[in-house]
C-alpha positions in Angstrom: 185.5 70.0 103.3 188.8 68.4 102.5 188.7 66.9 99.1 185.1 65.5 98.9 184.8 64.3 102.7 182.6 66.6 104.9 183.2 66.2 108.8 181.5 67.5 111.8 183.7 70.2 113.2 184.1 68.6 116.8 184.7 65.2 115.1 187.3 66.6 112.8 189.3 68.4 115.5 189.2 65.3 117.7 190.7 63.4 114.8 193.4 65.8 114.5 194.3 65.6 118.3 194.5 61.9 117.8 196.7 62.0 115.0 200.4 61.0 115.4 201.3 63.8 113.0 201.9 67.4 113.9 199.1 69.3 112.7 198.9 73.2 112.1 195.8 75.1 110.9 195.8 78.5 109.5 193.3 81.0 107.8 193.8 81.9 104.2 196.2 84.7 105.2 198.4 82.3 107.0 197.3 83.2 110.5 197.5 80.1 112.9 194.2 79.2 114.3 195.0 75.7 115.8 197.7 73.3 116.6 197.5 69.8 117.9 199.6 68.3 120.9 202.1 66.5 118.5 202.9 69.8 117.0 203.8 71.1 120.5 205.9 68.0 121.2 207.8 68.4 117.8 208.4 72.2 117.7 208.4 73.0 121.2 205.8 75.8 120.8 202.5 75.6 122.7 199.1 76.6 121.4 199.4 79.9 123.4 202.9 80.5 121.7 201.6 80.4 118.2 197.8 81.2 117.9 197.5 84.5 116.1 201.1 84.3 114.6 202.3 82.8 111.2 204.3 79.6 110.4 207.3 81.8 109.8 208.2 81.3 113.4 209.4 77.9 112.3 211.5 79.3 109.5 215.0 77.9 109.8 216.7 80.7 108.0 218.2 78.3 105.5 215.1 77.6 103.3 215.3 79.9 100.0 212.7 82.5 100.0 211.9 81.2 96.3 210.6 78.1 97.8 208.3 79.7 100.3 206.9 81.7 97.4 206.4 78.5 95.4 204.6 76.9 98.3 202.1 79.8 98.9 201.5 80.2 95.1 200.6 76.4 94.9 198.5 76.2 97.8 196.5 79.5 97.0 195.9 78.0 93.6 194.0 75.1 95.3 196.8 72.5 95.0 198.4 70.4 97.7 202.0 70.8 98.3 204.1 67.9 99.7 207.8 67.9 100.5 210.6 67.8 102.9 211.5 71.1 104.8 213.9 72.2 107.4 212.2 73.9 110.5 213.7 75.5 113.6 212.2 74.6 117.0 211.6 77.0 119.9 214.9 76.1 121.4 216.6 77.1 118.2 217.3 73.6 117.1 216.9 72.6 113.5 214.7 69.6 112.3 213.7 68.0 109.0 210.0 67.7 108.5 208.0 65.6 105.8 205.1 68.1 105.4 201.8 68.3 103.2 200.0 71.5 103.1 196.3 71.4 101.7 193.7 74.0 101.2 190.4 73.6 102.9 187.1 74.6 101.4 183.7 75.2 103.0 180.4 73.6 101.6 180.2 76.4 99.3 183.6 75.7 97.8 185.2 78.7 99.0 188.8 78.1 100.3 188.7 79.2 104.1 191.8 77.5 105.6 195.1 75.7 105.1 195.9 72.4 106.8 199.5 71.5 107.5 200.4 67.7 108.6 204.1 67.0 109.1 206.4 64.3 110.6 209.7 65.0 112.1 211.9 62.9 110.1 215.5 63.9 111.2 215.9 60.9 113.8 215.1 58.5 111.1 217.5 60.3 108.6 220.3 60.4 111.2 219.6 56.6 112.3 219.7 55.2 108.6 222.7 57.3 107.1 224.6 55.9 110.2 223.6 52.3 110.0 223.8 51.6 106.4 226.2 52.0 103.7 223.7 53.5 101.2 224.0 57.1 102.6 226.4 59.9 102.2 227.8 60.8 105.6 228.2 64.6 104.9 224.8 65.2 103.6 222.6 62.4 104.8 221.3 61.8 101.5 221.6 58.7 99.6 224.6 57.8 97.6 225.4 55.8 94.3 224.6 52.5 95.8 221.1 53.5 96.9 220.5 55.2 93.6 221.3 51.9 91.7 218.7 50.0 94.1 216.0 52.6 93.6 216.1 52.7 89.9 216.2 48.9 89.8 213.0 49.0 92.0 211.4 51.5 89.6 212.2 49.2 86.6 210.8 46.4 88.3 207.3 47.9 88.3 207.0 47.6 84.5 204.0 49.7 84.5 205.4 52.1 81.9 205.0 55.0 84.4 207.3 58.0 83.9 210.7 57.9 85.6 213.2 60.7 85.3 216.9 61.1 86.2 218.4 64.6 86.9 222.1 65.1 87.4 223.2 68.4 89.1 226.8 69.2 89.3 228.2 72.5 90.9 231.7 73.7 89.8 232.7 76.0 92.6 236.2 75.5 93.6 236.0 76.9 97.1 233.5 76.0 100.0 232.8 72.5 98.5 231.6 70.9 101.6 229.4 73.7 102.6 228.0 74.2 99.2 227.3 70.4 99.1 225.3 70.3 102.3 223.2 73.2 101.3 222.5 71.8 98.0 221.4 68.5 99.4 218.9 70.4 101.4 217.6 72.5 98.5 217.4 69.6 96.2 215.1 67.9 98.5 213.0 70.9 98.8 212.6 71.4 95.0 212.0 67.7 94.2 209.2 67.5 96.6 207.7 64.3 98.2 208.0 62.3 94.8 211.7 62.8 94.3 214.8 61.2 96.0 218.2 62.9 96.3 221.6 61.2 96.1 225.1 62.4 96.1 227.3 60.6 93.6 230.5 62.5 94.2 232.0 65.6 96.0 230.3 67.9 93.5 227.4 65.9 91.7 224.1 65.0 92.9 221.3 63.0 91.3 217.5 63.3 91.5 215.1 60.5 90.8 211.7 61.7 89.9 208.9 59.2 89.9 205.4 59.2 88.6 204.3 61.4 91.6 206.8 63.8 91.2 207.4 67.1 89.2 208.3 66.7 85.5 211.8 67.3 84.3 210.7 70.5 82.7 209.0 71.7 85.9 211.9 70.9 87.9 214.5 72.5 85.8 212.3 75.8 85.6 212.2 76.0 89.5 215.6 74.6 90.5 217.6 77.5 89.4 215.7 80.1 91.5 216.1 77.9 94.4 219.4 76.2 94.0 221.2 79.5 92.9 220.4 81.3 96.1 223.7 82.6 97.7 225.4 80.2 100.1 227.0 81.7 103.4 230.7 80.8 103.5 232.5 82.5 106.4 232.0 86.1 105.8 231.1 85.8 102.2 228.1 84.9 100.1 228.9 82.4 97.5 226.7 81.8 94.3 226.5 78.1 93.5 227.4 77.4 89.6 225.4 74.5 88.5 225.0 72.3 85.3 222.0 70.2 85.1 221.5 67.3 82.6 218.3 65.1 82.7 217.0 61.8 81.1 213.5 60.6 80.8 212.0 57.2 80.1 209.1 54.8 80.8 209.5 51.9 83.4 209.9 48.8 81.4 211.2 50.3 78.3 215.0 51.0 79.4 217.8 49.6 81.5 219.3 51.2 84.4 222.6 51.7 82.7 220.8 53.5 79.9 219.1 55.8 81.9 222.4 56.6 83.8 224.2 57.1 80.4 221.4 59.4 79.0 221.7 61.5 82.2 225.4 61.8 81.8 225.3 62.6 78.2 222.7 65.5 78.9 225.0 66.8 81.6 228.1 66.7 79.6 226.1 68.6 76.8 225.0 71.5 79.3 228.7 71.8 80.5 229.8 72.1 77.0 227.6 75.0 76.3 229.2 77.1 79.0 232.3 75.5 80.2 235.6 77.5 80.4 238.1 75.7 78.1 241.6 76.6 77.2 241.0 75.8 73.7 238.6 78.7 73.2 239.2 82.3 73.0 236.4 84.5 74.5 235.6 88.1 74.4 235.1 90.0 77.6 231.8 91.4 76.3 230.5 88.0 75.8 231.4 87.0 79.4 228.6 87.6 81.9 229.4 88.3 85.7 228.5 84.7 86.7 231.0 83.1 84.6 233.7 85.7 85.4 233.1 85.1 88.9 233.7 81.4 88.6 237.0 82.4 86.7 237.8 84.7 89.6 237.4 82.0 92.2 239.9 79.8 90.2 242.2 82.6 89.6 242.4 83.3 93.2 243.2 79.7 93.9 245.8 79.6 91.2 247.4 83.0 91.9 246.6 84.2 88.5 245.8 87.6 90.3 248.9 89.6 91.3 249.8 92.9 92.7 251.5 95.8 91.2 253.2 98.5 93.3 253.5 102.2 92.7 255.3 104.7 94.5 254.1 107.8 96.2 256.7 110.6 96.4 257.2 113.4 98.9 257.5 116.5 97.0 259.9 118.2 99.4 262.5 115.4 99.6 261.9 113.5 96.4 261.9 110.3 98.6 259.4 107.5 98.4 257.0 108.0 101.3 254.6 105.1 100.5 253.8 102.3 98.1 250.3 101.7 96.9 249.5 98.2 95.9 247.0 97.7 92.9 245.3 94.6 92.1 245.9 93.1 88.6 244.5 90.2 86.8 245.7 88.9 83.4 243.1 86.5 82.5 244.5 83.2 80.4 241.7 83.7 77.7 240.3 87.4 78.1 243.4 89.2 78.8 243.6 92.2 81.2 240.4 92.6 83.6 240.1 95.8 85.0 240.1 96.2 88.8 236.7 98.1 88.5 235.2 94.9 87.2 237.0 92.5 89.4 235.6 94.4 92.4 232.2 94.8 90.8 231.8 91.1 90.4 233.2 90.2 93.7 230.7 92.5 95.4 227.8 91.1 93.4 228.7 87.6 94.4 229.8 88.3 98.2 233.6 87.8 97.6 234.9 91.2 98.8 236.2 89.6 102.1 238.1 87.0 100.1 239.7 89.7 97.8 240.8 91.9 100.7 242.4 89.0 102.6 244.2 88.0 99.3 245.7 91.4 98.8 246.8 91.7 102.3 248.4 88.0 102.3 250.2 88.6 99.1 251.8 91.9 100.4 252.8 90.3 103.5 254.2 87.1 101.9 255.8 88.8 98.7 257.2 92.0 99.8 261.1 91.7 100.3 261.7 91.1 104.0 263.9 94.2 104.3 261.4 96.4 103.0 258.6 94.9 105.0 260.3 95.0 108.4 263.2 97.5 108.2 261.8 100.4 106.2 259.8 103.2 107.2 257.9 103.3 103.8 254.1 103.3 104.3 252.1 100.6 102.6 248.9 101.6 101.0 246.0 99.2 100.4 242.6 99.9 98.7 239.3 99.1 100.4 235.8 100.1 98.9 233.1 101.2 101.2 231.5 97.8 101.9 235.0 96.5 102.9 236.1 99.2 105.2 232.8 99.3 107.0 233.0 95.5 107.7 234.6 95.5 111.2 235.1 91.7 110.9 237.2 92.2 107.8 239.2 95.0 109.2 239.9 93.1 112.5 241.1 90.1 110.4 243.6 92.4 108.3 244.9 93.8 111.4 245.6 90.5 113.1 247.4 89.5 109.8 249.6 92.7 110.0 250.4 92.0 113.7 251.1 88.4 113.0 253.7 89.4 110.4 255.2 91.8 112.9 254.9 95.0 111.0 254.0 98.2 112.7 250.2 99.1 112.1 251.3 102.8 111.6 253.0 102.0 108.4 249.7 101.0 106.7 247.5 103.2 104.8 243.7 102.0 104.3 242.5 103.9 101.0 238.9 104.1 100.7 237.2 105.1 97.6 234.2 107.3 97.7 232.6 106.9 94.2 229.8 104.6 95.5 226.9 104.9 98.1 227.5 104.1 101.8 226.4 100.6 102.9 225.3 102.0 106.2 223.9 105.3 107.4 226.3 108.2 107.8 226.5 108.3 111.4 227.5 104.6 111.5 230.1 105.1 108.8 231.6 108.1 110.7 231.9 105.9 113.8 233.5 103.2 111.7 235.9 105.5 110.2 237.1 106.9 113.5 237.3 103.4 114.9 239.5 102.4 112.0 241.7 105.2 112.7 241.9 104.4 116.4 243.3 101.1 115.6 246.6 102.7 114.5 246.3 102.8 110.8 246.3 105.8 108.5 243.0 106.4 107.0 243.0 107.9 103.3 239.9 108.9 101.1 240.8 108.0 97.7 239.7 109.4 94.2 238.6 112.7 95.9 236.6 114.7 93.2 235.5 111.7 91.3 232.2 110.8 93.0 229.0 112.5 93.5 229.4 112.8 97.3 232.8 114.1 97.8 232.2 117.2 99.8 229.6 115.4 102.0 232.2 112.6 102.8 234.9 115.0 103.6 232.8 117.1 105.8 231.5 114.1 107.9 234.4 111.6 108.1 237.7 112.2 109.7 240.6 110.9 107.5 244.3 111.5 107.5 245.1 111.7 103.9 243.0 112.9 101.0 243.9 111.8 97.4 242.9 114.3 94.7 241.4 112.4 91.7 243.5 112.2 88.6 240.7 114.0 86.5 241.4 117.0 88.4 244.7 117.4 86.5 243.5 116.8 83.0 244.0 119.9 80.8 245.2 121.8 83.9 247.6 123.9 81.8 245.0 124.9 79.2 241.9 125.3 81.4 241.8 128.2 83.9 238.6 127.1 85.4 240.0 123.5 86.2 243.2 125.3 87.8 240.9 127.3 90.1 238.9 124.0 90.9 242.1 122.1 91.6 243.5 125.1 94.0 240.3 125.4 95.9 240.1 121.7 96.6 243.7 121.5 97.6 243.3 124.4 99.9 240.0 122.9 101.6 241.8 119.7 102.2 244.8 121.3 103.8 242.2 123.6 106.1 240.7 120.4 107.3 244.0 119.1 108.4 244.5 116.4 105.8 247.8 115.5 104.0 247.2 115.6 100.3 248.3 113.2 97.6 248.0 114.5 94.0 247.4 111.5 91.7 247.7 111.1 88.0 250.7 113.2 87.5 251.7 112.0 83.8 253.5 114.9 82.3 256.3 117.4 83.1 253.9 120.3 82.7 251.4 118.9 85.2 254.4 118.5 87.8 255.6 122.0 87.2 252.1 123.5 87.6 252.1 121.8 91.2 255.5 122.9 92.1 254.6 126.5 91.2 251.7 126.5 93.7 254.3 126.5 96.5 252.3 124.2 98.6 254.3 122.3 101.3 253.8 118.8 102.7 252.4 117.5 99.3 252.6 113.8 98.2 252.8 113.1 94.6 251.9 110.0 92.4 251.7 109.2 88.6 253.2 107.6 85.8 255.6 110.5 85.2 257.3 109.9 88.5 257.0 106.1 88.9 255.1 103.5 86.9 253.6 100.6 88.7 255.9 97.4 88.7 255.0 93.8 89.6 255.2 92.9 93.2 257.7 89.9 93.4 260.9 89.1 95.1 262.9 89.5 91.8 261.3 92.9 91.1 264.7 95.0 90.5 262.9 98.2 89.8 261.0 98.2 93.2 264.1 97.4 95.0 265.9 100.2 93.3 263.1 102.6 94.1 263.1 101.7 97.6 267.0 101.5 98.1 267.2 105.1 96.5 265.7 106.4 99.8 
């Protein structure tokens, strides 16, 4: 029984076969039991291809998982779902389908199947968007001209039925075109069959919800979980940052301009609650990761983030052996943002690739030319584990170095070990060796700070080990700490690694290290050289390098 109509099984199947729509029938667990010929024509899948499988084989990979959960929850609750969805055919091509999914009950009222009826509307969308001036050329959705026409058509009904306008604006500074296309698709999915989507400007969309669509409240509750899914941009995952405003009215009781004005006011109010403004002073503790990530994107675009350079000294000669580049961010309202928080936010929102490329680009474009090309000083760049195990990122960095005409052998890739590996240990070991095979120097940073220090050192081949600064704390007053420091130093040397002692901040710490009588040590810390800004007019840095 579908609704209140009971049909003979054979007659029902014959009607489905004759239908001009693609029909798919599953059991209550989602296992496909039947498809008609039109389904095969649209999807490319024959009946033999799909019987016994699930509709997930049509998944485009671009539909947010949250939407699939919403669909299943709705139809299992005995309700019909209607909407536009992006599918993938057997040949791998994408197509839009206007789809309805309904639960089917037997004579006893028990839910036994789900019936999906859909039409391929891609050709229609493409044809209309090309032939008329009412569609956005980049996304295929309506533009502001079509929105005004549709609002006018709603007003002409004068039946006092609900009519609602939602404005959605994203503020991401990067990836605008990609994010716009994805949001157009997601808005169509969330709005359902009764909602129409329009693109009003580069970063603003409108959704017109009519009497057959979801209410503003239901839309606003469901939209964030779908719209805030990350968007793939190159090798990064970007989280869209959205503001939503809405206006509600009854047909016949308001004008088109009034509805648009109300929605605009609502959107501005939403933006005012969380907008970043130069007139407001904010405390870092009050700023969430999402808001800080938006600031980070803007900061990278505006070159707010800069590099500091700290020298690493050869103990035997006293000369500068290497320069480590440290990422710094002086936020215009929040002040100094720690590198740990920068990396944490970048990792959370899939921006590690962008950060690494930014750092390397700044080094290659800001370093004095004579230091970059004529010096033998090594240049040290920090990577965390997700970055160093990303072969695409490392290859791109190496290409940048080669393009600048700098020898790879002068670069030290420093890897922090204070976090879990993003891949298994064997794969990580292979990647570490691959990085070394590219001609750069590989260093294990902050050794002694993390939970897996000995495990990493035993599994991974590295050229340099940097002892964490905490190992030097109270070194002159704590015999147990001195014993630990000496043991770690000897272990690293036995493994054939050059050792950098970090965190030398006092004369006493330096004297203790000298008294050990260990050769081939490299030293780093505020007592020797403080970090200085990396810039063309950095006199301190030039003096350090020219002292060689």
